[in-house]
DRENDRENFI-424270 format. One record per residue (C-alpha): residue number from 1; residue in one letter; chain; x, y, z. Coordinates in nm, 3 decimals. Layout:
BEGIN
fimi  doro  lomi  east  north  up
NUM  a  A  X  Y  Z
...
***
This chain:
BEGIN
fimi  doro  lomi  east  north  up
1  m  A  21.471  8.787  7.991
2  i  A  21.396  8.442  8.135
3  g  A  21.488  8.127  7.943
4  r  A  21.427  7.760  8.020
5  i  A  21.675  7.474  8.026
6  t  A  21.622  7.218  7.748
7  k  A  21.937  7.010  7.792
8  v  A  22.198  6.946  8.063
9  s  A  22.529  6.787  7.965
10  g  A  22.780  6.812  8.252
11  p  A  22.905  7.176  8.271
12  l  A  22.720  7.260  7.946
13  i  A  22.351  7.351  7.945
14  v  A  22.125  7.456  7.655
15  a  A  21.842  7.701  7.723
16  e  A  21.566  7.834  7.491
17  n  A  21.380  8.165  7.474
18  l  A  21.706  8.362  7.496
19  a  A  21.697  8.542  7.160
20  d  A  21.822  8.875  7.302
21  v  A  22.132  8.753  7.486
22  e  A  22.478  8.819  7.343
23  m  A  22.789  8.603  7.323
24  y  A  22.979  8.581  7.652
25  d  A  22.693  8.733  7.854
26  v  A  22.673  8.609  8.211
27  v  A  22.354  8.426  8.312
28  k  A  22.215  8.296  8.644
29  v  A  22.097  7.935  8.619
30  s  A  21.805  7.788  8.821
31  d  A  21.691  7.901  9.165
32  k  A  22.041  7.821  9.292
33  k  A  22.169  8.116  9.077
34  l  A  22.466  7.927  8.937
35  i  A  22.698  8.151  8.732
36  g  A  22.723  8.064  8.362
37  e  A  22.850  8.224  8.039
38  v  A  22.693  8.209  7.693
39  i  A  22.936  8.041  7.449
40  e  A  22.711  7.960  7.151
41  l  A  22.390  8.103  7.001
42  r  A  22.153  7.925  6.761
43  g  A  21.822  8.106  6.702
44  d  A  21.666  8.159  7.043
45  k  A  21.873  7.878  7.194
46  a  A  22.190  7.953  7.389
47  s  A  22.463  7.707  7.494
48  i  A  22.595  7.806  7.835
49  q  A  22.908  7.690  8.018
50  v  A  22.839  7.683  8.392
51  y  A  23.123  7.775  8.626
52  e  A  22.980  7.569  8.912
53  e  A  22.871  7.210  8.971
54  t  A  22.556  7.136  8.765
55  s  A  22.426  6.826  8.944
56  g  A  22.057  6.859  9.034
57  l  A  21.972  7.087  8.738
58  k  A  21.674  6.970  8.532
59  v  A  21.494  7.057  8.210
60  g  A  21.258  7.352  8.260
61  d  A  21.472  7.533  8.522
62  e  A  21.495  7.910  8.479
63  v  A  21.791  8.088  8.316
64  v  A  21.809  8.465  8.373
65  s  A  22.043  8.689  8.170
66  t  A  22.234  8.964  8.352
67  g  A  22.296  9.147  8.023
68  a  A  22.664  9.195  8.108
69  p  A  22.979  9.000  8.015
70  l  A  23.195  8.817  8.270
71  s  A  23.381  9.098  8.446
72  v  A  23.636  9.142  8.722
73  e  A  23.634  9.405  8.993
74  l  A  23.947  9.620  8.994
75  g  A  24.047  9.833  9.289
76  p  A  24.237  9.833  9.620
77  g  A  24.219  9.494  9.789
78  l  A  24.346  9.282  9.498
79  i  A  24.704  9.248  9.622
80  e  A  24.745  8.966  9.876
81  g  A  24.409  8.833  9.753
82  i  A  24.353  8.462  9.685
83  f  A  24.064  8.415  9.440
84  d  A  23.894  8.131  9.256
85  g  A  23.864  8.125  8.873
86  i  A  23.577  8.377  8.863
87  q  A  23.739  8.613  9.116
88  r  A  23.552  8.510  9.429
89  p  A  23.782  8.551  9.734
90  l  A  23.852  8.207  9.880
91  n  A  23.866  8.333  10.242
92  v  A  23.511  8.471  10.211
93  l  A  23.390  8.150  10.042
94  m  A  23.543  7.954  10.328
95  q  A  23.344  8.158  10.581
96  e  A  23.025  8.117  10.377
97  s  A  23.037  7.746  10.298
98  g  A  23.326  7.575  10.480
99  a  A  23.605  7.367  10.322
100  r  A  23.405  7.277  10.006
101  i  A  23.285  7.567  9.794
102  g  A  22.906  7.577  9.799
103  r  A  22.699  7.654  9.489
104  g  A  22.539  7.980  9.393
105  i  A  22.734  8.186  9.645
106  e  A  22.744  8.549  9.544
107  v  A  23.021  8.750  9.707
108  h  A  23.197  9.072  9.617
109  s  A  23.549  9.026  9.480
110  v  A  23.669  9.342  9.650
111  d  A  23.573  9.413  10.013
112  r  A  23.304  9.684  10.023
113  n  A  23.337  9.763  10.393
114  r  A  23.712  9.808  10.428
115  k  A  23.833  10.167  10.429
116  w  A  24.144  10.272  10.237
117  h  A  24.354  10.581  10.297
118  f  A  24.309  10.790  9.981
119  v  A  24.558  11.065  9.894
120  p  A  24.432  11.296  9.612
121  v  A  24.675  11.379  9.330
122  a  A  24.445  11.564  9.088
123  k  A  24.318  11.916  9.174
124  v  A  23.994  12.092  9.092
125  g  A  24.020  12.244  8.742
126  d  A  24.268  11.983  8.609
127  k  A  24.179  11.839  8.269
128  l  A  24.209  11.460  8.286
129  v  A  24.178  11.181  8.030
130  a  A  24.127  10.805  8.077
131  g  A  24.426  10.653  8.257
132  d  A  24.527  10.972  8.444
133  v  A  24.576  10.931  8.818
134  v  A  24.312  11.089  9.045
135  g  A  24.476  10.979  9.371
136  t  A  24.674  10.699  9.536
137  v  A  24.620  10.436  9.803
138  q  A  24.913  10.264  9.980
139  e  A  24.766  9.916  9.937
140  t  A  25.055  9.723  10.091
141  s  A  25.395  9.832  10.216
142  v  A  25.542  9.772  9.867
143  v  A  25.252  9.853  9.627
144  l  A  25.118  10.204  9.571
145  h  A  24.776  10.160  9.413
146  k  A  24.694  10.439  9.165
147  i  A  24.327  10.528  9.127
148  m  A  24.286  10.601  8.755
149  v  A  24.018  10.773  8.549
150  p  A  23.813  10.487  8.395
151  y  A  23.815  10.422  8.021
152  g  A  23.565  10.641  7.836
153  v  A  23.571  10.923  8.097
154  e  A  23.749  11.255  8.042
155  g  A  23.705  11.621  8.122
156  v  A  23.768  11.880  8.391
157  v  A  23.783  11.780  8.759
158  s  A  23.492  11.956  8.930
159  d  A  23.561  11.820  9.280
160  v  A  23.799  11.587  9.465
161  v  A  23.759  11.456  9.819
162  s  A  24.020  11.553  10.076
163  e  A  24.279  11.306  10.207
164  g  A  24.115  11.046  10.430
165  d  A  23.969  10.694  10.464
166  y  A  23.704  10.579  10.216
167  t  A  23.546  10.256  10.095
168  v  A  23.597  10.148  9.731
169  e  A  23.239  10.247  9.636
170  e  A  23.250  10.601  9.772
171  v  A  23.291  10.873  9.509
172  v  A  23.638  11.031  9.531
173  a  A  23.613  11.275  9.237
174  h  A  23.393  11.405  8.956
175  v  A  23.562  11.415  8.614
176  g  A  23.374  11.560  8.316
177  g  A  23.054  11.544  8.520
178  k  A  23.095  11.171  8.591
179  a  A  23.152  11.020  8.936
180  v  A  23.482  10.831  8.986
181  s  A  23.522  10.582  9.269
182  m  A  23.813  10.353  9.358
183  l  A  23.632  10.056  9.202
184  q  A  23.631  9.971  8.830
185  k  A  23.481  9.679  8.639
186  w  A  23.621  9.530  8.321
187  g  A  23.508  9.244  8.093
188  v  A  23.772  8.971  8.108
189  r  A  23.769  8.868  7.742
190  k  A  23.846  9.219  7.618
191  g  A  24.203  9.347  7.651
192  r  A  24.240  9.683  7.830
193  p  A  24.335  9.960  7.584
194  y  A  24.673  10.136  7.562
195  k  A  24.836  10.405  7.344
196  a  A  25.103  10.199  7.168
197  k  A  25.284  9.870  7.191
198  m  A  25.665  9.888  7.202
199  a  A  25.937  9.646  7.101
200  p  A  26.088  9.472  7.405
201  d  A  26.458  9.562  7.416
202  y  A  26.577  9.499  7.773
203  p  A  26.572  9.175  7.971
204  m  A  26.364  9.070  8.267
205  v  A  26.646  8.959  8.496
206  t  A  26.554  8.642  8.685
207  g  A  26.876  8.553  8.869
208  q  A  26.856  8.201  8.719
209  r  A  27.183  8.147  8.532
210  v  A  27.057  7.914  8.259
211  i  A  26.777  8.162  8.178
212  d  A  26.963  8.494  8.201
213  t  A  27.272  8.372  8.019
214  l  A  27.150  8.131  7.753
215  f  A  26.775  8.190  7.707
216  p  A  26.682  8.538  7.833
217  i  A  26.328  8.674  7.835
218  a  A  26.262  9.041  7.762
219  k  A  26.044  9.262  7.980
220  g  A  25.705  9.231  7.819
221  g  A  25.809  8.899  7.665
222  v  A  25.629  8.564  7.652
223  a  A  25.778  8.229  7.744
224  a  A  25.665  7.869  7.769
225  v  A  25.794  7.611  8.016
226  p  A  25.690  7.270  7.884
227  g  A  25.799  6.956  8.061
228  p  A  25.681  6.615  8.179
229  f  A  25.564  6.532  8.531
230  g  A  25.832  6.583  8.797
231  s  A  26.065  6.793  8.580
232  g  A  26.035  7.101  8.802
233  k  A  25.788  7.333  8.619
234  t  A  25.632  7.460  8.939
235  v  A  25.972  7.526  9.107
236  v  A  26.085  7.723  8.798
237  q  A  25.763  7.928  8.820
238  h  A  25.819  7.983  9.194
239  q  A  26.176  8.101  9.134
240  l  A  26.060  8.342  8.868
241  a  A  25.784  8.472  9.094
242  k  A  26.035  8.527  9.372
243  w  A  26.332  8.669  9.185
244  a  A  26.214  8.808  8.851
245  d  A  26.261  9.178  8.800
246  a  A  25.885  9.258  8.827
247  d  A  25.680  9.485  9.055
248  i  A  25.366  9.268  9.069
249  i  A  25.322  8.890  9.041
250  v  A  24.997  8.730  8.925
251  y  A  25.004  8.353  8.975
252  i  A  24.728  8.143  8.815
253  g  A  24.694  7.779  8.920
254  c  A  24.479  7.658  8.630
255  g  A  24.339  7.309  8.681
256  e  A  24.628  7.231  8.915
257  r  A  24.629  6.930  9.146
258  g  A  24.482  7.024  9.481
259  n  A  24.799  6.935  9.675
260  e  A  25.021  7.144  9.440
261  m  A  24.791  7.443  9.475
262  t  A  24.793  7.394  9.852
263  d  A  25.174  7.409  9.844
264  v  A  25.157  7.738  9.652
265  l  A  24.899  7.886  9.891
266  r  A  25.109  7.779  10.190
267  e  A  25.450  7.875  10.051
268  f  A  25.378  8.212  9.891
269  p  A  25.268  8.384  10.214
270  e  A  25.590  8.260  10.378
271  l  A  25.831  8.351  10.099
272  v  A  26.028  8.666  10.170
273  d  A  26.057  8.916  9.888
274  p  A  26.434  8.962  9.846
275  k  A  26.393  9.320  9.722
276  s  A  26.190  9.459  10.010
277  g  A  26.241  9.201  10.287
278  q  A  25.859  9.186  10.315
279  p  A  25.650  8.871  10.249
280  l  A  25.622  8.805  9.875
281  m  A  25.243  8.816  9.905
282  k  A  25.267  9.195  9.955
283  r  A  25.299  9.221  9.575
284  t  A  25.121  8.904  9.461
285  v  A  24.772  8.810  9.344
286  l  A  24.690  8.437  9.351
287  i  A  24.418  8.271  9.147
288  a  A  24.352  7.914  9.252
289  n  A  24.157  7.683  9.028
290  t  A  24.207  7.319  9.120
291  s  A  24.140  7.017  8.900
292  d  A  23.829  6.919  9.097
293  m  A  23.659  7.253  9.029
294  p  A  23.422  7.266  8.729
295  v  A  23.624  7.262  8.405
296  a  A  23.462  7.572  8.260
297  a  A  23.611  7.786  8.539
298  r  A  23.962  7.705  8.411
299  e  A  23.909  7.923  8.110
300  a  A  23.773  8.201  8.327
301  s  A  24.077  8.184  8.561
302  i  A  24.320  8.253  8.274
303  y  A  24.123  8.557  8.156
304  t  A  24.068  8.683  8.511
305  g  A  24.444  8.668  8.575
306  i  A  24.549  8.851  8.259
307  t  A  24.286  9.127  8.314
308  i  A  24.414  9.192  8.669
309  a  A  24.769  9.200  8.526
310  e  A  24.662  9.459  8.264
311  y  A  24.509  9.676  8.535
312  f  A  24.841  9.697  8.723
313  r  A  25.028  9.743  8.393
314  d  A  24.810  10.052  8.330
315  m  A  24.950  10.201  8.653
316  g  A  25.298  10.179  8.498
317  y  A  25.409  9.862  8.678
318  t  A  25.602  9.569  8.539
319  v  A  25.386  9.260  8.594
320  a  A  25.491  8.896  8.563
321  i  A  25.204  8.652  8.512
322  m  A  25.256  8.278  8.568
323  a  A  24.998  8.042  8.422
324  d  A  25.038  7.688  8.553
325  s  A  24.930  7.515  8.338
326  t  A  24.779  7.614  8.005
327  s  A  24.748  7.242  7.909
328  r  A  24.470  7.201  8.168
329  w  A  24.291  7.501  8.017
330  a  A  24.321  7.339  7.673
331  e  A  24.173  7.018  7.818
332  a  A  23.875  7.221  7.944
333  l  A  23.832  7.370  7.593
334  r  A  23.840  7.017  7.449
335  e  A  23.575  6.896  7.688
336  m  A  23.343  7.189  7.619
337  s  A  23.398  7.157  7.244
338  g  A  23.306  6.786  7.262
339  r  A  22.986  6.863  7.452
340  l  A  22.897  7.131  7.195
341  e  A  22.940  6.857  6.931
342  e  A  23.186  7.072  6.732
343  m  A  23.406  6.916  6.468
344  p  A  23.720  6.806  6.657
345  g  A  24.067  6.908  6.544
346  e  A  24.395  6.732  6.618
347  e  A  24.375  6.492  6.918
348  g  A  24.019  6.607  6.985
349  y  A  24.116  6.968  7.064
350  p  A  23.890  7.234  6.908
351  a  A  24.000  7.400  6.584
352  y  A  24.022  7.736  6.766
353  l  A  24.281  7.615  7.022
354  s  A  24.566  7.815  6.863
355  s  A  24.366  8.137  6.842
356  r  A  24.256  8.113  7.209
357  l  A  24.613  8.060  7.326
358  a  A  24.728  8.348  7.104
359  e  A  24.456  8.575  7.252
360  f  A  24.602  8.513  7.597
361  y  A  24.972  8.557  7.514
362  e  A  24.911  8.858  7.286
363  r  A  24.780  9.052  7.586
364  a  A  25.135  9.050  7.727
365  g  A  25.387  9.307  7.605
366  i  A  25.545  9.641  7.690
367  v  A  25.314  9.937  7.620
368  k  A  25.269  10.311  7.655
369  v  A  24.966  10.323  7.881
370  l  A  24.667  10.558  7.854
371  g  A  24.693  10.895  8.023
372  s  A  24.848  11.237  7.964
373  g  A  25.209  11.131  8.036
374  d  A  25.440  10.879  7.866
375  t  A  25.414  10.610  8.132
376  v  A  25.531  10.265  8.026
377  g  A  25.395  9.940  8.174
378  a  A  25.478  9.579  8.088
379  i  A  25.334  9.230  8.126
380  s  A  25.564  8.931  8.090
381  a  A  25.367  8.607  8.052
382  i  A  25.517  8.269  8.141
383  g  A  25.296  7.969  8.072
384  a  A  25.372  7.617  8.192
385  v  A  25.269  7.340  7.952
386  s  A  25.221  6.980  8.069
387  p  A  25.243  6.761  7.758
388  p  A  25.136  6.399  7.827
389  g  A  25.449  6.188  7.862
390  g  A  25.667  6.491  7.780
391  d  A  25.570  6.465  7.411
392  l  A  25.631  6.813  7.265
393  s  A  25.474  6.723  6.933
394  e  A  25.122  6.731  7.086
395  p  A  24.889  7.016  6.978
396  v  A  24.901  7.239  7.292
397  s  A  25.284  7.250  7.297
398  q  A  25.300  7.313  6.923
399  a  A  25.034  7.586  6.930
400  t  A  25.214  7.753  7.222
401  l  A  25.556  7.737  7.052
402  r  A  25.413  7.914  6.746
403  i  A  25.321  8.211  6.967
404  v  A  25.588  8.244  7.237
405  k  A  25.942  8.362  7.175
406  v  A  26.117  8.180  7.457
407  f  A  26.114  7.806  7.500
408  w  A  26.254  7.664  7.823
409  g  A  26.221  7.292  7.750
410  l  A  26.242  7.084  8.067
411  s  A  26.401  6.743  8.029
412  a  A  26.296  6.431  8.221
413  s  A  26.648  6.285  8.189
414  l  A  26.808  6.596  8.346
415  a  A  26.549  6.590  8.627
416  y  A  26.624  6.219  8.678
417  k  A  26.994  6.306  8.716
418  r  A  26.889  6.570  8.977
419  h  A  27.012  6.850  8.752
420  f  A  26.786  7.149  8.829
421  p  A  26.660  7.370  8.675
422  a  A  26.616  7.088  8.422
423  i  A  26.615  7.326  8.122
424  d  A  26.764  7.138  7.826
425  w  A  27.034  7.363  7.675
426  l  A  27.030  7.173  7.344
427  t  A  26.658  7.211  7.267
428  s  A  26.565  7.540  7.439
429  y  A  26.586  7.878  7.264
430  s  A  26.514  8.250  7.303
431  l  A  26.419  8.465  7.003
432  y  A  26.491  8.780  7.208
433  d  A  26.863  8.703  7.200
434  d  A  26.949  8.937  6.912
435  k  A  26.742  9.226  7.051
436  l  A  26.902  9.201  7.395
437  e  A  27.265  9.169  7.281
438  s  A  27.332  9.542  7.281
439  w  A  27.173  9.582  7.629
440  y  A  27.402  9.314  7.776
441  s  A  27.716  9.457  7.616
442  d  A  27.625  9.814  7.731
443  n  A  27.509  9.726  8.083
444  v  A  27.704  9.416  8.191
445  a  A  28.020  9.364  7.985
446  e  A  28.131  9.414  7.626
447  d  A  28.237  9.051  7.586
448  w  A  27.920  8.904  7.747
449  n  A  27.777  8.786  7.413
450  a  A  28.111  8.637  7.300
451  l  A  28.140  8.439  7.626
452  k  A  27.782  8.319  7.596
453  q  A  27.839  8.197  7.238
454  e  A  28.151  8.012  7.346
455  l  A  27.959  7.853  7.635
456  r  A  27.702  7.725  7.385
457  f  A  27.974  7.605  7.148
458  v  A  28.145  7.398  7.420
459  l  A  27.810  7.237  7.521
460  q  A  27.737  7.163  7.153
461  e  A  28.083  7.008  7.112
462  e  A  28.023  6.789  7.415
463  s  A  27.700  6.647  7.272
464  q  A  27.887  6.549  6.952
465  l  A  28.182  6.399  7.144
466  n  A  27.940  6.202  7.365
467  e  A  27.848  5.994  7.060
468  i  A  28.214  5.892  7.016
469  v  A  28.256  5.827  7.390
470  r  A  27.953  5.594  7.389
471  l  A  28.106  5.392  7.108
472  v  A  28.475  5.372  7.195
473  g  A  28.516  5.519  7.545
474  v  A  28.667  5.845  7.673
475  d  A  29.028  5.718  7.644
476  a  A  29.002  5.720  7.264
477  l  A  28.972  6.100  7.266
478  g  A  29.270  6.330  7.227
479  a  A  29.381  6.562  7.509
480  k  A  29.211  6.867  7.349
481  d  A  28.874  6.688  7.319
482  r  A  28.900  6.552  7.673
483  l  A  28.961  6.907  7.798
484  t  A  28.648  7.018  7.608
485  m  A  28.451  6.739  7.780
486  e  A  28.581  6.845  8.122
487  t  A  28.499  7.212  8.052
488  a  A  28.147  7.119  7.943
489  k  A  28.108  6.917  8.265
490  s  A  28.219  7.224  8.461
491  i  A  27.965  7.443  8.271
492  r  A  27.689  7.193  8.347
493  e  A  27.766  7.126  8.712
494  d  A  27.920  7.452  8.827
495  y  A  27.724  7.701  8.618
496  l  A  27.394  7.571  8.480
497  h  A  27.304  7.363  8.786
498  q  A  27.150  7.594  9.045
499  n  A  27.006  7.509  9.385
500  a  A  26.675  7.691  9.438
501  f  A  26.684  7.614  9.811
502  h  A  27.040  7.737  9.885
503  e  A  27.043  8.088  10.033
504  v  A  27.333  8.210  9.813
505  d  A  27.294  7.997  9.501
506  t  A  26.920  8.064  9.459
507  y  A  26.989  8.404  9.293
508  t  A  27.288  8.515  9.084
509  s  A  27.328  8.875  8.966
510  l  A  27.435  8.941  8.606
511  n  A  27.775  9.066  8.724
512  k  A  27.838  8.743  8.913
513  q  A  27.718  8.537  8.613
514  y  A  27.969  8.721  8.394
515  k  A  28.256  8.657  8.635
516  m  A  28.161  8.288  8.668
517  m  A  28.158  8.246  8.289
518  k  A  28.501  8.414  8.270
519  l  A  28.638  8.170  8.530
520  i  A  28.526  7.855  8.349
521  l  A  28.623  7.975  8.002
522  g  A  28.943  8.141  8.133
523  f  A  29.059  7.804  8.265
524  y  A  28.965  7.645  7.929
525  h  A  29.171  7.897  7.730
526  e  A  29.473  7.881  7.962
527  a  A  29.461  7.499  7.974
528  t  A  29.433  7.477  7.594
529  a  A  29.747  7.695  7.558
530  a  A  29.928  7.484  7.819
531  l  A  29.845  7.160  7.630
532  s  A  30.008  7.297  7.315
533  d  A  30.314  7.379  7.532
534  g  A  30.339  7.011  7.626
535  v  A  30.174  7.014  7.973
536  e  A  29.994  6.688  8.063
537  l  A  29.614  6.704  8.076
538  n  A  29.594  6.506  8.402
539  d  A  29.824  6.757  8.572
540  l  A  29.594  7.041  8.459
541  l  A  29.283  6.866  8.586
542  k  A  29.440  6.808  8.930
543  l  A  29.508  7.178  8.991
544  p  A  29.358  7.312  9.322
545  v  A  29.202  7.609  9.138
546  r  A  28.945  7.377  8.973
547  e  A  28.789  7.315  9.314
548  q  A  28.769  7.695  9.364
549  i  A  28.595  7.737  9.024
550  g  A  28.341  7.469  9.126
551  r  A  28.263  7.653  9.450
552  a  A  28.241  8.002  9.292
553  k  A  27.860  7.988  9.283
554  y  A  27.851  7.986  9.665
555  v  A  28.045  8.316  9.688
556  e  A  27.815  8.587  9.823
557  e  A  27.727  8.891  9.608
558  a  A  27.908  9.119  9.856
559  h  A  28.240  8.934  9.805
560  l  A  28.268  8.910  9.424
561  d  A  28.633  9.024  9.444
562  k  A  28.704  8.662  9.547
563  l  A  28.617  8.559  9.190
564  d  A  28.881  8.800  9.054
565  e  A  29.127  8.635  9.290
566  i  A  29.038  8.288  9.152
567  q  A  29.094  8.429  8.801
568  r  A  29.449  8.530  8.900
569  n  A  29.506  8.187  9.062
570  i  A  29.424  8.014  8.730
571  k  A  29.707  8.195  8.552
572  k  A  29.944  8.151  8.846
573  e  A  29.892  7.773  8.880
574  i  A  29.903  7.697  8.507
575  n  A  30.219  7.911  8.461
576  a  A  30.378  7.718  8.749
577  l  A  30.300  7.391  8.564
578  k  A  30.451  7.525  8.243
579  a  A  30.765  7.623  8.429
580  g  A  30.785  7.265  8.559
581  e  A  30.743  7.359  8.924
***
């Protein structure tokens, strides 16, 4: 069916004579074959958001429907890939059009010519259902790519190719009379099916002390990282990508500044994966959508990213998806809504903002995947939010907070004091806390939760005492309160502050976190007892062991017995004070 353009308004065009198209169908616009997506239908008129620059389009230009929704190609070749918002590989686009992406370039997302070494798993006569593994491809040194039976296909395997090198389009098996190749397609707006969703009950360990201890995220959980400019959102996302307990990383730069995205594209290939010693890119997919690209493609980039994540989840992997930032996506929705002349909601955002954000985050979770076995896969989604001026009462932050269960609120004042990660311990929260308590007490230490609560209590106490200190000065406080202030300072500087660029401090195991908490709170308990025995506070604060507690975070994971030694030193030095030595 061929329609004609009747109106051009920036990235939005209206075309008539398109009575048979459906919502979210992909269309080709003008002789330049620009890619667009139908977002509104009125009679035979369709409103289309164009994912490319629309300058030069005019009324009367052709619009041709493809009859298919916006889809991504899924198969070997995704890992280590760097794509734009509609899954066009940037390296191929570079070859085709140079440094600036040309218009109307059609390229395959997955390389059709490259051969992959296929190892069959299924045998002739096996009865397979959707999600079962036909064979495997060692895509990178750390990712084994499982070739699965596509959704809607089941039956007996009539033939399977022998082990060897094949392209993604070559048929590798026949299941139930249907040909199966290594390549699948999937519409991005429709979540991939699964058997059942499960309750997340174990944490995704990140190695970041403030996160793992105070505000943990569960595997299959959703978190938001809101914060003003310069508060360290991107570094937090980088740290999670590098250290989080996930098999696959999908990083979406959605409407990011060009220089920030360049940093990501330069840094990620150089980062070394601590688990395998290989480059981090060996288990990463990058989607780059910069702020100068057409706004409509921002929405596509989010959906493209989550669909790729679901594909690897279906193989039984744990996937962490970073969306940086969802605020820019919301801005794109606002622009398109304004051009559609819809009734604006709060601050000009469309009324459906909350439901669109929910659609994205709801596709995360821990699930039993399709297939004959009981394989479990998980997607943990972490979205950065960039509220203007750090104002968390604005609609995007509020809509996100209603959906996510973990809130890592970044504070401009902490960032200004060079305290990183600048996660504010007074405003942040994790609703997974209760569910994960039993896991921590079973797998780390029985008193983990008690120590954590006490840590929080001391920080809370400090914030209340700060009010008094501002009014009358620290000297007006009693010895017990001054000790609380000093302990809180130690928690802040020696525990919660973590240097992302220090080779030892960048990652802290749960065991080390536990021992560090015990050191700080052990000193607090012993010092409190010593005060009641008449020991002077200043003498306690001058003890050499305090310096050792402060430097505990730089103790390597292989030498954690040194922390036990510091623990013994605390008792020894305080007992010596009591004895008047």
